[in-house]
N, C-alpha and C positions, 0 to 999 in steps of 0.2 A: 502495499498497499503506500509506505512513506518515499522506495522506491521511485513511484509514479510522480507523486508530487515532485521530488526533486528534478527530475525527466521536467516536469512541465517549468521548472522553473528556473530555470538550466534555459531553457526555449526562449523563456520570455525577457531573461536577460539576453539572448541573440538578438531576437525580435526588435531590439528596443536600439540594440548599438547597428545594427545594419538596416533598420526598414530605411533611416533618412537616404543613407549611401544608394538604396535600390529603388527608395522612391524617385528619388533628385535620376539618377539614370533612365529610369522607363519615363518620367515626365520631360523630358527633355531629346524623347526618341522623335522620329518621327517615322508613319507607317502609309505605305501607298497602298490606297488602295483603286483600282482598276473596271468598269466595262466597255463596251463596246470591243473590247479586244484591245483593250490598252491605248484607247483613243481618245479615251476621257481616262482623266487621273485622277485623284483629287487624295493630299499627303496631310495626313495628321497628325496633331500631336498627341502625347500619352498621358494630357488632360483631354481627351477623345475630342480635340479642338480642331475647328477646319483651319489651314495653314494657307494652300493654297489647293485651287482649281485649274485644272487644264482640257482645254476643250483643240484636239486636232482641223484644223482647215479642213483639212482634206473632210473628215467626217462630216460638216455642215456640208461642205461641197457633195459630198454624194449623196448625203439626207437631201438635198433641194433637190440637185437632178431627178430623184426619181417619184419625188412628188410625197416621202415619205416625211417633208421634216416637219413636226408641229411644237408648239410649246408643252405637248403633253411627254410626246417621245423622250424630249431633251430632257424633261424631269426625271424622266422617271432614270436614264440613264446617267444624270449626277446623284441621285439618290441613291441608287447600288453601288455608286465607284466611293461614295461619302461611309454610306452604309461598311462595306468591304471594309476602308480605313481605318471604321472605328473600331472593327471585328476584332481586325487583327493587334490593336493597341489593348483591345480587353483581353485577347489570348492570353497575351503579353504579362499584362499585371497578374493575371490567374496565375502562370505561369510563372511568375516571382515570387508569388506568394506560395505556393504552393514547394517551391524553393527552400523560403526561407524557413518554411514550419514542417520541413521535410515532407510532405504527402498529405501533412495529416490538415483537416478543413476543421479550423475554429470560426466559433459563431462571430461576427462581425467583425469577421476581418476583411470582408469585403469596399466598407468605407477607406481602406488608407492610406489609399492611393488619390 
């Protein structure tokens, strides 16, 4: 019984010292989401904020040429790219937490990033 408590206290101490470093690394990272075969790219930071959004002019020309370009389609392509980038950032956060906790899921740890 006391061994488990000791193990948990040791883990808590490690979390306290390593968490700020890991948080800074993730938050300063960038994740690139894509749609339309990479012709729409969204760069998202580790705080899930949108940094840049790029649409290749060739895509717009192609969609205009065949008459399929409309605001709805373009909006969908943008949403997919942004969502992809945000999912990559969220996955990186979750992976970092799993590494910090040795694979243990601890309640209340999700909001630390």
